[in-house]
N, CA and C of each residue as an Amber inpcrd file, in Angstrom:
protein
   303
  11.2710000   6.5000000 -15.5570000  11.5620000   7.8650000 -14.3770000
  13.2070000   8.0380000 -14.8930000  13.4640000   8.5100000 -14.8850000
  15.1490000   9.1840000 -15.1570000  15.7660000   9.3270000 -13.5100000
  16.6970000   8.7220000 -13.7920000  17.6040000   8.8800000 -12.8060000
  17.4380000   9.8630000 -11.4400000  17.6370000  11.1610000 -12.0230000
  17.5560000  12.1290000 -10.5720000  15.6750000  11.8970000 -10.0240000
  14.9460000  11.9880000 -10.8920000  13.7370000  11.4350000  -9.8320000
  13.0210000  10.4500000  -9.4060000  14.1770000   9.4290000  -9.0720000
  13.8490000   8.1050000  -8.4080000  13.9530000   8.2820000  -7.1340000
  12.7600000   7.7480000  -6.1780000  12.5020000   8.2760000  -4.8970000
  13.7270000   7.2630000  -4.7550000  14.4850000   7.5970000  -3.2110000
  15.6930000   6.5040000  -2.4310000  14.9150000   5.4080000  -2.0110000
  16.0660000   3.8690000  -2.3140000  15.2630000   3.2190000  -1.5300000
  15.0720000   2.9830000  -0.1140000  14.4010000   2.5070000   0.4560000
  14.1130000   2.0690000   1.3570000  15.1480000   1.3430000   2.3650000
  15.2370000   2.1400000   3.2260000  16.3160000   1.1110000   3.8650000
  16.9420000  -0.0800000   4.1140000  18.0920000  -1.0610000   4.3750000
  17.5800000  -2.2190000   4.2160000  16.5400000  -2.3830000   5.6770000
  16.0630000  -4.0670000   5.7410000  15.5950000  -4.8280000   6.8630000
  13.9020000  -3.3800000   7.2310000  14.4410000  -2.9140000   6.4680000
  13.0030000  -1.7230000   6.8230000  11.2560000  -2.7170000   6.5120000
  10.7760000  -3.1640000   7.2050000  10.2560000  -4.2940000   7.0850000
   9.1170000  -3.4770000   7.2410000   7.5950000  -4.3800000   7.2280000
   6.3820000  -4.5280000   7.6450000   5.8520000  -4.3850000   9.3680000
   5.8750000  -4.3800000  10.0720000   5.5310000  -4.9820000  10.6160000
   4.5740000  -5.1030000  10.9490000   3.3310000  -5.8310000  11.2950000
   2.6440000  -6.0110000  11.9310000   1.2100000  -4.6840000  12.5590000
   0.5440000  -4.5630000  12.9270000  -0.0660000  -2.8730000  13.4140000
   0.6430000  -2.8010000  14.9950000   0.6470000  -1.7910000  15.4900000
   1.4550000  -1.3030000  16.8850000   2.5480000  -1.7920000  17.5520000
   3.4280000  -1.5750000  16.2190000   4.8030000  -2.2500000  16.4200000
   5.5000000  -0.9390000  16.1410000   4.8350000   0.0440000  16.3400000
   5.6470000   1.1880000  16.5040000   6.5070000   0.9480000  15.7110000
   6.3900000   1.5210000  14.7090000   6.9160000   0.6780000  13.0640000
   7.1350000   3.0140000  12.6720000   8.1930000   3.4610000  12.9850000
   8.3620000   4.8300000  12.1420000   9.6340000   4.8020000  11.3090000
   9.4440000   4.5300000  10.1710000  10.2530000   4.9050000   9.0310000
  10.8190000   6.0990000   9.2460000  11.2650000   6.4000000   8.8680000
  12.9050000   7.5360000   8.6410000  11.5200000   8.4240000   6.7620000
  11.3870000  10.3040000   7.6200000  11.2860000  10.8010000   6.2100000
  12.0730000  10.3050000   5.2790000  12.8840000  10.1320000   4.9250000
  12.9570000   9.8950000   3.7570000  12.4910000   8.3670000   2.5110000
  12.3900000   7.2900000   3.6580000  11.7890000   6.1640000   3.1880000
  10.3270000   6.8160000   2.9880000   9.3730000   7.2400000   3.4440000
   8.0900000   7.4700000   3.9580000   7.7220000   8.7770000   1.9340000
   8.9080000   9.8200000   2.3160000   8.6470000  10.2170000   1.0380000
   8.5780000   9.6140000  -0.2850000   9.7680000   8.5790000   0.0810000
   9.7560000   7.3680000  -1.2250000   8.6680000   7.0830000  -1.6090000
   8.3090000   6.3590000  -0.9190000   6.7480000   5.5810000  -0.7900000
   5.1820000   6.4130000  -1.6110000   5.7760000   7.9640000  -0.7830000
   4.4280000   8.6490000  -1.0190000   5.1150000   9.0590000  -2.7820000
   6.5260000   9.4370000  -3.0290000   6.1490000   9.6770000  -4.8950000
   6.6360000   8.6650000  -5.4690000   6.7350000   7.3340000  -5.2430000
   5.9980000   6.4080000  -5.8060000   4.9850000   6.1320000  -6.0950000
   4.4320000   6.0580000  -5.7650000   2.5810000   5.5090000  -5.2030000
   2.0100000   6.7710000  -6.0230000   1.6670000   7.5850000  -5.7470000
   2.0310000   9.4450000  -6.6850000   2.1610000   9.4050000  -8.2050000
   3.0250000   8.3770000  -8.2010000   3.8640000   7.7340000 -10.2130000
   3.5110000   6.3260000 -10.8070000   2.7850000   6.2210000 -10.2140000
   2.3770000   5.1790000  -9.9060000   1.1580000   4.5880000 -11.5130000
   1.5400000   3.8920000 -12.1330000  -0.2790000   3.4260000 -13.0170000
  -1.1250000   2.3090000 -12.4090000  -0.5260000   1.9310000 -11.5970000
  -0.7440000   0.3850000 -11.4900000  -0.0870000   0.2340000  -9.8550000
  -0.6920000  -1.5180000  -8.7260000  -0.7390000  -1.8880000  -8.2750000
  -0.5210000  -3.1480000  -8.3400000   0.0510000  -3.8200000  -7.7530000
  -0.6440000  -5.2220000  -7.6180000  -0.1640000  -5.7660000  -5.7360000
  -1.5710000  -6.1210000  -4.9100000  -1.4160000  -6.1570000  -4.1080000
  -1.0660000  -6.9660000  -3.5100000  -0.4790000  -7.9300000  -2.8540000
  -0.2270000  -9.1250000  -2.0460000  -0.9780000  -8.7740000  -0.8890000
  -2.3710000  -9.1320000  -0.2900000  -2.6300000 -10.1760000   0.8360000
  -2.5310000 -10.5570000   1.8120000  -1.6460000 -11.3390000   1.8460000
  -1.3270000 -12.4210000   3.1880000  -1.8880000 -12.1980000   4.3870000
  -1.6270000 -13.1240000   5.6700000  -2.2550000 -12.3200000   6.3990000
  -1.7110000 -11.7480000   8.1050000  -0.0630000 -11.5200000   7.2520000
   0.6730000 -10.4640000   8.0020000   0.9020000  -9.1610000   6.9750000
   0.1080000  -9.0180000   5.8630000  -0.2390000  -8.1590000   5.1710000
  -1.1920000  -6.7140000   5.6070000  -2.2810000  -8.2600000   5.9910000
  -3.4700000  -7.2010000   6.0730000  -3.5860000  -6.6730000   7.4800000
  -2.8860000  -7.4350000   8.1870000  -2.9380000  -6.5710000   9.6750000
  -1.5380000  -5.5230000   9.5920000  -0.3950000  -4.7030000   8.1570000
  -0.0080000  -3.8860000   8.3050000  -0.5450000  -2.5480000   8.1370000
  -0.4920000  -1.7930000   9.1010000  -0.6990000   0.4390000   8.9690000
  -0.0450000   0.7170000   7.3960000   0.4430000  -0.1350000   6.6580000
   1.4890000   0.3660000   6.3850000   0.8480000  -0.3910000   4.4890000
   0.3390000  -1.2560000   4.8380000   0.0920000  -1.6660000   3.3530000
  -1.8660000  -1.8670000   3.8260000  -2.0420000  -1.2310000   4.9480000
  -3.4350000   0.0820000   4.5450000  -3.4350000   0.7190000   3.7120000
  -2.7760000   2.0980000   3.9310000  -1.9690000   3.5300000   3.6110000
  -1.7890000   2.9590000   2.6750000  -1.2260000   2.3620000   2.1210000
  -0.2540000   2.2190000   0.5870000  -2.0080000   1.6220000  -0.0130000
  -2.9900000   0.5120000   0.2470000  -4.1240000   0.7640000   0.0080000
  -5.1820000   1.8480000  -0.3590000  -4.9430000   2.4110000   1.0230000
  -5.8010000   3.6930000   0.9710000  -5.4590000   4.6380000   0.0270000
  -3.6800000   4.5490000  -0.1570000  -3.6090000   6.1280000  -1.0340000
  -3.9970000   5.0230000  -2.5820000  -3.6540000   4.5890000  -2.9800000
  -4.6950000   3.5350000  -4.5060000  -5.7390000   4.0960000  -4.9130000
  -6.1260000   3.8970000  -3.4420000  -7.7250000   3.4620000  -3.9800000
  -7.9920000   5.2320000  -3.7780000  -7.4020000   5.5790000  -3.1270000
  -8.2410000   7.3250000  -3.3650000  -7.4880000   8.1400000  -4.6990000
  -6.6300000   7.8760000  -4.9320000  -5.7370000   7.5330000  -6.4410000
  -7.0440000   7.6930000  -7.3310000  -7.6100000   6.4640000  -7.3260000
  -9.0030000   6.1660000  -8.1260000  -9.8080000   6.8370000  -7.8480000
 -10.6000000   6.6490000  -6.7930000 -11.8700000   7.3690000  -6.5550000
 -11.4540000   8.8880000  -7.0300000 -10.7530000  10.3070000  -7.7090000
 -10.3560000  10.9780000  -7.2390000 -10.2150000  10.9550000  -9.1640000
 -10.0320000  10.3620000 -10.2350000 -10.1410000  10.1270000 -11.5700000
  -8.3800000   9.9400000 -12.1640000  -8.2890000   9.2960000 -11.2510000
  -5.9740000   8.5920000 -11.2750000  -6.8160000   7.8040000 -12.3730000
  -6.0410000   7.6270000 -13.2150000  -6.0950000   6.1200000 -14.0920000
  -5.0180000   5.0330000 -13.3200000  -5.2740000   4.7750000 -12.2040000
  -4.3440000   4.2090000 -11.2940000  -5.3910000   2.6780000 -11.4600000
  -4.4390000   1.3770000 -11.5210000  -4.5110000  -0.5460000 -11.8770000
  -4.3240000  -0.5470000 -10.5010000  -5.3720000  -1.5360000  -9.3460000
  -5.0850000  -2.0290000  -8.6830000  -5.9190000  -3.7970000  -8.8320000
  -4.8970000  -4.1030000  -8.1970000  -4.8580000  -5.4460000  -8.9280000
  -4.4100000  -6.4680000  -6.8040000  -6.0090000  -6.4710000  -5.8830000
  -5.5140000  -7.9180000  -5.3190000  -5.8630000  -8.9560000  -5.1760000
  -4.5560000  -9.3120000  -4.5060000  -3.8790000 -10.5810000  -4.7730000
  -4.5340000 -11.6930000  -3.4230000  -5.1110000 -11.6720000  -2.5840000
  -5.5130000 -12.6280000  -1.7130000  -4.5010000 -13.5490000  -1.4970000
  -4.2780000 -13.8820000  -0.1420000  -3.0730000 -14.6060000  -0.4790000
  -2.7080000 -15.2580000   1.1090000  -4.0730000 -16.7240000   1.1360000
  -4.8280000 -17.0930000   2.8040000  -5.3300000 -16.5500000   3.3810000
  -5.9430000 -15.7780000   2.6790000  -6.4900000 -13.8910000   3.6820000
  -8.2150000 -14.4930000   2.5040000  -9.6320000 -14.9960000   3.5580000
 -10.4900000 -14.8090000   2.9390000 -10.9560000 -13.4090000   2.0640000
 -11.8170000 -12.9900000   1.7220000 -12.2940000 -11.6720000   1.6360000
 -12.3080000 -11.2560000   2.3350000 -14.0520000 -11.8470000   3.5800000
 -14.7470000 -11.4670000   3.5010000 -14.1760000 -11.1140000   5.4740000
 -12.7380000 -12.0440000   5.6270000 -11.9980000 -10.9930000   6.1750000
 -10.9910000  -9.9960000   6.7110000 -11.2180000  -9.1390000   4.8090000
 -11.2210000  -7.4340000   4.7530000 -11.1940000  -6.8140000   5.3500000
 -12.8360000  -6.3140000   5.2870000 -13.4970000  -5.3120000   6.5030000
 -13.2050000  -5.0510000   8.1170000 -13.0140000  -6.5610000   8.3840000
 -12.7120000  -6.1330000   9.4780000 -10.8630000  -6.6520000  10.3370000
  -9.8720000  -6.0030000   9.1300000  -8.7100000  -5.2830000   8.9460000
  -8.7220000  -3.6950000   9.0890000  -9.8750000  -3.4660000   8.2710000
  -9.9270000  -2.1490000   8.7840000 -10.1860000  -2.0730000   6.1860000
  -9.6270000  -2.6500000   5.8170000  -9.7970000  -2.3850000   4.3650000
 -11.5300000  -2.5600000   3.9890000 -11.9470000  -3.0310000   4.8380000
 -14.0010000  -1.8450000   4.5710000 -13.2130000  -1.4090000   3.5290000
 -13.4570000   0.0820000   4.0550000 -13.8310000   0.6770000   3.3230000
 -12.4380000   1.4240000   2.2020000 -11.7430000   0.6540000   2.5820000
 -10.5030000   0.6640000   0.9900000 -12.0060000   0.2190000  -0.4220000
 -12.4080000  -0.9520000  -0.1200000 -13.2340000  -0.9720000  -1.7340000
 -11.5360000  -1.2680000  -2.4020000 -11.3520000  -2.2270000  -2.3880000
 -10.6470000  -2.6790000  -3.1530000 -10.9700000  -2.9450000  -4.2360000
 -12.3290000  -3.7890000  -4.6060000 -12.8380000  -4.2180000  -6.0910000
 -12.7890000  -3.4590000  -6.9590000 -13.1690000  -4.0950000  -7.6960000
 -13.1290000  -3.5620000  -9.1100000 -14.1280000  -2.3250000  -9.5650000
 -13.3240000  -1.1080000  -9.1960000 -15.2550000   0.1170000  -9.5420000
 -15.5570000   0.4070000 -10.1830000
């Protein structure tokens, strides 16, 4: 990606808090995330206890799987870190269908 098209970096300390924490990132951070996802050829989703509680991780997973569903050749590699596959559906990830297409 050429330098002029790179999304802006996330602000320092812009972590992904648990759901319901009221995190509202600045518009340039959201725009950068959306731009990066749209240009992605693939993603590795590290799904830990904290990650599966994050609205932002769920949003990213939803965007990526939607891209795949509409024909964008994006590779998604979910990696479970201390989380059982059965837990994903109870935490909102069921409809995301993270398994291989």
